[in-house]
N, C-alpha and C positions, 0 to 999 in steps of 0.2 A: 931447355925451353920446351914447354908443352904446347902443341897446337891442337886445339880441341876438334876443329872441323877443317876439312879441306875447303877450297874455294868452291862455291856453288857451280854446278855445270851450266853451260850457256843455255839460254832459253831454247826449249824444244829438244834438248838433249838430256839423257839420263845417265847416271853412273851405276855401276854394279856394286851392290853391297853383299857381303858374304857372312852372314851370321852363322855361328857354330854352336850347336846345342848338344851337350853331352848329357847322358842320363845313366843313373844307377837305380835299379828297381829290385824289390823283393815282393813277389806277388804269389797268389794262389791260383790254381786252375780255374779257368773260365772267366776270371776277372778281366774286364776291359780296362786295363791299367794305363792311365795317361803317361806319356813319356816325354813329350815336348809341346811347347806352345810358343809360336812365333808370330808377333803382330805384323799385319800388312795393311796398307792403305790403298784407297782407290787410285788406280793408275799404275800400281805395281805390276810387274810381270815376273812370275816365278819361272826362271829359266831352267833351273836344275836343282835337284835335291839328291845328294849322295849320302847314303847312310850305311852303317854296318853295326852289328852287335853280336855278342856271344851270350847265349842263354844256357843255363845248366840247372837241371832239376836236382833236388835231393833224391836219395835212393827211392825207387818206386817198387811197389809190391808185385806187379805183374811184369816179368821180363819179356813176355810174348806179345803184348798189346801195344800198338804204336800211339804216338802223340802228335798233335798238330801244333805248329808254331806259326803265329801270324803277326805281321806288322802293318798297320794301316796309317795312311796320311790323308787328312781331310782339309779342304778349304771351307771354313765356316764363316759366312757373312754375318755382320751385325744383325741384319734383318731376319736371319734364320733363328735367332735366339727368342725364347719365350718372353724374355725380359726386354724386348726391343723398345717398347714404349718407355720404359724407365731409362734405358740406355740413351735414347734420344734426348731426354731431359738432362742427363749427365753431360752429353756432348754439347748441348746447347748452353751450358754454363749455368743452368738453373741449380738452385740449392737442393741437391738430391744426392743420396749416397747409396752405393751398391755394396758397401763393406759387409763382410760376413765373418763368421767364426773361423777359428783355426781348423785346418784339415791336413793331416799328415799325408794321406794318400794322394791329395791333390797339391801338395807342397804349397799350402796357403797359410799365411800367418793371420792371426786375429786382427781385424780392423783393416783388411785389404780386400780387393775385389777378386773373387774366385771365378775368373773368366773360364778356367778349365772346366769347372763343374757345370757352368751354364752351357758351354759348348758341347760337352759330352752328353748332356741330357738330351739334346735334340739329335745328336749323332746316333745314340742308342735307339731312340724312338724310330728314326727313319731308316736305319740300316740293320739293326739287330733285333727287331721285334716283329712278330707276325702281326697282321692287321688287327686281330682281336686281342692282342696282348699289349697294345700301346699304352693303356691306362694302368697296367700292372707294374709293380715294383719287384724286380728280382735283383737283389744285391747281396754281396758277401763282404762283410767288414766295411760297409758303406760304399763299396765300389760296384757298379752294375756288372752283371755277368752276361756272357753270350750264351746262346742256346747250345745244346750238345751238337756235335758235328754230325751232319747227315740228316736226311729227311726220311720220314716213315709215315705210313697210314695212321700210326698212333698219334701223330701231330694233330689230327682232326678231332681228337677226343674232347668232348664237352659234357658237363653235367646236364642232366635233363632239365633242371630248373633254370638253366642259363638261356634256354630257348623260349622265346615268347610263345605263350599258349600252352607250354608243357605238352607237346604232342605225344601220342603213344602209337605203338605199332598198329593197333586196330583202326586208327584213324584213316590210314592209307591202304591197308591190306585189301587188295581186290578192287579198289576204286579206280586205279589206273587202267586195269583191263576193261572195266565197265565203260570208262570214259573213251578209250580207244575204239571199242565196238560201237558206241553211240556216234562217235565222230565219223567212222567209216560208213555208217548208215545215213549220214547227213542229218542226224537228229540234234547235234550240237555244233556250233561254230566257235564257241568261246574258248579261251585258253584254259589249260588245266587248273591254274590257280583260281580263275573265275568260276570254273565248274565246282571246285571244292567249296568256295565261299557260298555258292548257291545251295550246296548241300548242308550248309550250316557249320562247315569246318573252318576254324580259324587258321589261316596259313601262317606258319611261324617263319622267323628269319632262319634260313638254313645255311646260307653262305654269309661269311663275315661282311659286315657293312664296310664299304670302302671309306678309309679315313679321308678327311678333307684334304684335297690337293693343295699343296703349299710349296714354297721354295724349300729346298732341302740342302744340307751340306753336300759338297761335291767330293767324292772319293777320287783323289788324284794319283794315288799309288798304293798298292798293297803287295806284300810278299807272303807266300804260304808254303811251308815246308813240312812234310810228314816224315817223321823219323821213328825208328824202333830203339828201344833201350839197348845199350851196350854195356859190357862189363867194364867197370871203372872202379876207382878207389874212393871210398867214403872218406871225405876230408876229416870228419869228426872222430872216426874210429880207426881209420887206417886199414879197414877190411874191404874185401871185394864187395861190390854192390852193382845192381842194375840201375843205370841212370840215362837220361836223355840229354843230348846236347845239340844246340843249333849254332852254326857259324854262318852268318848271313851278311852278304855285301851286295848292295844293289843301288841303282841310280834311276831317278825320274828325270828324263831329259826332254819331255814334251812340255813346251811352255804353257803356262796358265795365266791368263790376264785377270787381274783382280778388279772387278767392277765396283766393289764396295769395300770399305774398311772391314777388317775381320781378323781371322787367325788361321795359321797353319797348325793343325793339331795332329800329334802322333799318338797312336794307341798300340799296345802290345797285348796279345792274348795267347794262352797256351791251353789246348784242350785235349785231354786224353780221350781216346776212342772209348765210348761207353756202350754197354749192352743193357737194354731196358728189360729187367726181369719181371716187370708188371705185365708183360705179354706172355700168354700161355700157349699159343699155337700160331702157326703161320697165317698170314692174311689170306692166302689162297684157300685154306681149309674152311674159312668162314663162308665161302660161296656155296651155300647149301640149297639154293632154290633158284628157279628161273627168274624171279624178281631181282635177286641180287646179281645174277649174271647180266641181266638187262641194265643194271646200274653202271656196268662198264662200257656200255654201248652209247652211241649218240641218240638212241631212241628216246632217252629220258632227259634230253638237253633242256626241255621246257618243263620238266618236273623234277627239280632237284630234291624234293621231299622224298622221292622214292629211292634215293641213294642212301638214306639214313638207315642205320641198323641200331636197334636199341640193345644195349649190353646190360643185362640185369645184374643186380648185386647178389650173386650166388657163386658157389664153388666151381660150377661148370662153365662160367663165363670165359670168353676168350681173352678178356682183359681184366686184371685185378681191379676191383672197385671197393670202396669203403662200405661199412655196414649201412645198408639201406640206401646207398647212393647208386642210382642207375646212370649210365652214360649213353651218349649218342656218338657214333663214329660214322664218317663218310666212307662208304664202301668203295666209291670210285677212286679214292686215294690209294687203294691197293695197287692199282695199275699205274698211277701217275707219280707216286712218291717213293715206292720201294718198301723193303721189308728187311728183317734180320733173321738169322738162323744160328742155332748151335745144337750140338748133340751131346752135351755134358750136363751135369746137374746144375752147375753155376759157371758161367763163362768168366774170364778175367775182366777186371774193371766193371763189375756189375753194379747196377743201381736200380733201386725199386721204383722205376718209372713205368707208367704214370703213378704219381703219388696217390695212395689209396683214398685219402680223405679229401682230396681236391680234384683229382682227375688230371692234374697238370703233368704233362708228359715230356716237355722239351727243356725246361730251364732247371738246372741243378744248382741250388743255392744253399744246400744243407752242408754246413761246414764239417759235421761229423762224417758224412758220407764221402766228401771230398778228401778229407784227411786219410780215409781208408785207401786211397790210391798210392799212398807212400808207406814205406816199410820202417823208416827210422823215426827218431824223435823230431827231426826237422822236416817240415812239410811245405817247402817253398820252391819257387823257381827264381833264380837270381839272374838278372840281366845287366850287362854293362855295354853301353853303346854310344854312338855319336852320329849326329846328322848335320850336314852343312848345306845351307841354302845359297843359291846364287839368284839375286833378285835385281832386276832393272828398276831403278827407282829414282825419284827426286830427293829421297833421303840419302844423305852422304855419310860416309863412314867416319867415325872418330879415329884419329891416329895420334900417335905420340912420337915426336922427334927425339 
């Protein structure tokens, strides 16, 4: 005899349900690959999430450069979704459909709701994109990619025509010194931006505009492990090869109360350490004038324009640019974001970033370049894992006698 549900718990008391989610994935570097989706309702308390997985790369080309393996768990509320207005209609019983096309990467069949795609879209925007990249699409095989690991002053690169007013170096050269001298003499009391506008200079947007504050998915657990390739056996050839392996076992045991219906979402990501060959010299070597050194100090806090360095499209520029494409870079980031260094012609796991024709320096979504990180015919990371949740809920478990 089958008993579909247990007796409901007494009023005011909840039962523990323990959904178990297993996952098997084949993914490429930098992909933010979904691994699990578990629905929760308002009033649930996520007491614990225990998870473990094994990940193994195919043979990699550089045995000396390490890889980063990551596993993220998010709580995504219905109201976080871009489609929330449509979701409300669906939950209210109105005649409305969220059914979509089939998607192998999101394990969704045609004619069903791809909740994972909707949830990951807002996760990526809020957690894996810089403020000025939220409207850009960086995907590989239809799956969003994370930025390369680590920060650099190269991250601030933008094309000249992306800044309002298309400023040039002559616009500001010497004006800051003149403004400071006039202010010390008491001849001006206005701000530097107001002073420039009085001189007929259009003050451009130098710092990224802050995205509109909104509710965002909650990161409730993540694990990050950095490993170096080790000598192993290539399963396809039986020959020795350099491969990366992760054996991860972890537990989230800090309770999270669910104030809205939504989902627990798991994502995996594997990122090789990448060296950006679009940079031709150290950031420190760019500091060639008193103005640029002043950009590192607090004296220009009210004049962010003075922190800009124009990178011309020529062979002597410190950053590779496309034909006729000048770039702006924030010199202050040399002190705040870090740099990279090598003393060989080409380092391991090299990538031509920033991309010459766009100036994009952080997101690597070129499948040909990514395939170059592998040495064999197969160019994947294979993941097998499981996650078990313990949730206090009024939803009771189905059992079989």
